[in-house]
N, C-alpha and C positions, 0 to 999 in steps of 0.2 A: 442439551443433554447429549453426551457421547455414549453410544451403545457399543457393546462388544459384538463380534461376529455372531456368536450364538444367540444373543438377544435379538439381533436383527432377523435371524432365521426364524426365531419363534414368533415374530410378528407377522410373518407371511404364512398364512394357513389356509385351510379348506374354504373358509368363508370369505376369502379375499378375492377381488378381481384386480389383477395386475395389468396396468395399462402402460405401455411404453410409448413415449411421445418424442418424435424427432422435431426439435424446435427450429424454426426458420424465421427470417426477418419479416415475412409477410404471410406465410402459410405454414401450418404445423400438420404433422401426420401421426396418427395414433393406431395402435393395434392392441387387442385385449386378450389376456390369457388367464388360466387358472394357476394355482400354486404349483402344478406339475409341469406346466409349459404347454398345455393343450389350448389351442387358439379358439376363441369364440367369434372373432371378427373375420368375415369372409375375405375382406381386403382392407388395406390401409385406409383409414378414414381421414380425409383432408378437411381442414377447417381454417378459416382466415383469422388473422391476428387482430380481431376487432370484436365488438360486443355481439354482433350477429353470429360470428364464427364461434365464439365461446358458448353462446346459447345453443347452437347446433350441436356442439360437443357434449353439453350436458344432456341433451335429449338423446343422443346416441348412447351415452353411458347408461342412462336410465333404462333404455330398451334392452341392453345387454344384461343389466342387473336383473331385470324382470325375467328374462328368458333363462338365465343361468342359475337363478336362485341365490346368488351371492349377496352378502350383507354389506360389505364395505369395499371401498376402492382405494388402491394404492397407486397413484400416478407417479411414474418415474420419468426423468428427463435429463439431458445433458445441460450443464450450465453454459450454453452457447452465448458468449458475449453478454449483452444486456437484454437480449430478446426474451429470456425466460421469466424476467421479473413480473411482468403484468399477468402472465398466465398462472404463475405460481401463486400470486396474491389472490387471483380469481378463484383458483381451486381451493385455497385455504379458506376463503370467505364462504365457500359453498360446501363446507363440511368435509373436504378431502385434505389429507396430509401429504403434500408432495414431497418426493425424495429426489436426490440428485445422484447420478452415477458419474464416475470419473471418465472424462473424454478419452484418456489414455487406455482405460479398460475397454471402452467401446471399440477403439481402433484395433486393439489386439485380439478382441474376441469375435469380431465379425467374420473371420475366416473359418470358424468352427463348423458352420453348416455347409458351405460350398467351396471352401479352400480358396476363395478369391478375396482380395483386399478391396473389392469394389464397394462403392457407397451409393445407396439409393434410398428412396423414400419408403420402401417396403421393408428393406433389410434392417435399417438402423433401429426402428421402433421395436422390432423383435429382439435384437441384441440388447437393447436397453432393458426391456422387460425381463429377459433371462438373467441379467445382472442383478436386478431387484429380487428375483426369486432366489438367487444364490446368496442373498444378504450382502451384496457388494454395493451398498448405497450409503448415503449420509443425509441427515435431515438438514435442510438449509436454515440458516439463521436470518430472519428478516426483521431487522430492528424496527421498533415502533416508538412513537412519541419522541421523547427527549433524545434517545439514542439514535433514532433515524435522523434527527436534525443534526446531531454532532457528526454522524458519518457523512452526510451530504456536505456539511460545511468543511469538514476535513478534506474530502475529495476535491472540493472547489479550491481549497488552499494549495493542495499539491499540483493541481492543474495550472493555477496562476503562477506558482513558483516555477513550473516547467516552462511556461510561456515567457516568464521574466528571464530565465536563464538563456533561452533562445534569443531573446531580444538583446541581452548583454553580449552574447557571442557575435551577433551581427554588428553591433557597435564596435566591438574590438576588431572585427574584420575590416570595418571602414577605416579605423585608425591605422591598421597595418598597411592599407593601400594608400591612403591620402595624407596621413600625418603620423608616421611611426614614432617620431620623436616626442609626441605628446605625453607618453608615459613617463618620460624623464622629468616632466614638470608636475604631473599629477599621477599619483599611484592609483587613484580611483577616479574615473571620469565623472562619477555622480556626486562629487563634492559640490556644495552649493555654489561656490565661486566658479567652479569649472562649468557647471550647467548654465550659468548666466552668460558666460562667454561663448559657449558652443551654440547657443540659440541665436547669437548675433554674428559670430565670426568663427566658424568651425574650421575652415581651410587655412593653411599656412599663409596664403596670399591675402586673405581677409584680415588675419591677425596683424600682418605687416602693415597693411593699409590703415588699420585702427591706430597702431602705435601704442607704446607703453602708457603714455599719459591718458589716452582715451579709455584704455582697458581699466586702469586704476580708478578713473572717474566713475565707471560703471559700478565698481565695488563700493566706492565711497558713497554714491547716491543710495545704494542699498544698505549702507551702514554696516558693512562687513569689516570686522576688526582683525581677523586672522590673516588677511592678505594685504599687500600694498605694492609700492613701486618696484620693489626688488622682485617679487613674484611676477609682476607684469613684464618686467624687462627680461626675466628668464624665459618667459613664454614667447616673447618676440624673437629672442635669440634662437630659440629652438625652431621657430618658424623660418627664420632666415637660412638656417643650414639644413632644412628638411629635404629629404630625397623623395618625398611623396609623389605619387602619380599626378600629372598635371593635365590630363585629358578628361573631357566630360565633366568639368567642374560644376556646371550649372545643375545637372541632375544629381551630382554628389551632394550639393548643398541641400537639395530637396530631400534626398534619401536620409541625411542626418537629421533634418528637421522632423521627418515622419518617425524615425526611430526614437528620437527623444520624446515625442508625443506619446508613442506606444509605451515607452519605459515609464513615464510619469503616470500614465493611465493605469498600468498594471500595478505600480507601486501603491497607488491610491486604493485600488481594489483589494490588494493584499492587506493593507492596513484595516480596511472595513471588515474583511473576513476574519482577521485575527481578533478584532474587537468582538465580533459576534461569537467566535469560538470561546473566548474567555468568559463571556456571559453564560454560554450554554454549559460549559464544563463546571462553572461555579455552582450549578444546580445538581450535579452528580454527587451523591453521598460520599464523603471522605476523599473526593478527588483532590481537594486543596492540600491534603496531607502529603501527597506525592511530591509536591513542590518543596517540602522540607528537606529533601535529599539534595545536597549541593551538587550541581552539575546537571540537574534535571529541570527542564524548562517547560513552558506551556505547550510547545510544539510536540514534545515527546508524550506528555500526559494526554493531550487531546487526540493525538494519533493513536495512542494505545487504546483509549476508550472507544474511538471510532472503529477500530479493527476488531476489538474484543466484544464490545457491546456490554450488556448487563452482566456483571461479574457473577451474580448469583446462579447463572445457568451452568457454571462449572463447579464440579465437586472437588477438584484438586488442581494444583499448579501444573501437574504433568499434562493435563488436557490442554492447557494453554501452550505448553512447550510443543505439543503435537500440532496445535493450530498454527503456530509460527514456523513449523518445519524445523524445529531445533531438537526434536527427539533423536536420540542416538541409535543408529542401526549398525548391525554387525555385517561383516563381509567374510564369511568363513564357510568352508566345505571340506568334510573329511578331516585330513591332517593339516589342511591349509587354514591358517588363522590370519585373515586379512585385517587391515586397519579399520577401526570404527570411525564412523563419520556421522554428520547430521543428515537427516532425511531430505531436507529442502522441499518436502511435500507439505505445503501449507501456505499461509498468506505471506507472499513475498514482501509486501510493503511493511507488514508487522515485523518481519525478520530484519529488514534493513533498518527500520526505525530503532529497534533494540540494539542493533550493532552500532549505529551511530551514537546512541546514548551511552553505550559502554565505552566507546572511544573517548567521549567527553569525560566520563566518570574516572577513567584511569589516568586522565591528565589533571583533573581538578578536585577529585574527591579522595581524601586521604585514606578512607577505608578500602575503597575499591582499588586504589593504587597499591596498597599494601598486599591485598589478596592477589592481585595480578603479579606482583613481584615474587610472592611466595610460590605461586603455581609455576612460574617460569624458571625459578632458580632452586627449587627444592632438590635434595640429593637423590631421592627415589622418584623415578618416573616424572621428571620435569616436563612440563608442557611447552610446546612451541607457542609463539605469541598468538597466532590465530586460534589455536586450540583453547588457550586461556580465555580469549575474548568470547568464544562460544560458551564456555563454562560460565563466565560472568553474565552473559546474556540470559542464560537459564536462571542464574541466581537473582538477576534483576526481576525476572518474571515472578519468582517466588516472593520477592519483597513486595512488588506491586499487588500481587494476589492477596497476600496476608493483610496489607494495609487497607485495600478496598473492601475486603470481606468483613474485617473485624473493626476497622476504624482505628487500628493501632498506630501509635506514633513511630516515626523512624528511629531505630535504635542502633547507632554506629557500633557500640560495644558488642551487642549480640551478633552483628554481622561479622565482626572480627573473630568472635569466639566460635563461630560455625566452621572455621577452617579446620580440617582434619589433618593434624600434624602427627606423623608417626611417632615422634619423640614424646609427644604428650600422651599418646595412647599407651606407650611403653611404661611411662611413669604411673599412669592410672592403674595399670595391671600390677 
């Protein structure tokens, strides 16, 4: 649920004890205030990031509640890396509703009291508490059950893909140093026939020693039909004219062997995670309907659900646009009217996921392609390519939101009819 500023302010009242918590990797610091900013804690309370520390924090809170006569606790904290997860879940399980404040707001607000940008364990909890009192906070979404599983699986997928990219880059670097001509024979080193040779003879010298006949025999023994003597001879000729570096070749062989092992290991892991994600996403109501859209694959669907979570917690597609950082903000003051832009204050991964999906849609999906062409070529107020892609990203959010909320099928004709053409409006008038 997304609350307005006024709604957040109304939730901080006389009966609340506001606690600012500065989260750390091994130790947290807390200070307690009332809704006017009057402090109840004599000094910052330090507690460790473990069961004993959490129990001590609960005891400290109970004592202050008893002395102050307050009824409920609103704990606020910065989302510092991943260190806040366990504490937030502990607070939630013990009847408190934790809220998060923007780290940028903390950084900019900490000078209000002493005009110093310094950071310390006593100052930050107070700044965090004041931001909560002012209603400058947000309720964290902590997925549970199926949605927690999908988010974890999606995160693993992105991590493995990042590792796989680094591994590929290291392999390409190896070729650039020791066998730059290899790309003339194979556009992709991970072709089956290529991998078989690289495991046995990666260096130009090794390929020359093997010869075309022996290389072709390796492929024949594996019953590969797409390659033969001609490809083997081309590979040997490339090795013969190679300008690759010829020093430290023993360790170069070992390096390539290790890189290929890493590459295959990561590929296998990725396949396992993709299989798991497909199984999990299949359990989400109406998720399979998103795959009806030409150009949308499982990676986009699973990534979207992982970032958004349960769709029923949103009351409108605009809330999703804000979550993705795609809300339009103005830059104007007085007589100056600046250009509008997207906020970029939201989930970076969700924004990139939508952008990549729209790039694919404008290339393969006829409806999105037509809408993109219209936006960029209309007579009045034509959009630049990037502007159009941002508009289409918001449109894709609305499509996903409607389909997941209501279970509606994808309707290409309705998508096209939603284009607001000035000429159509004039005819209707």
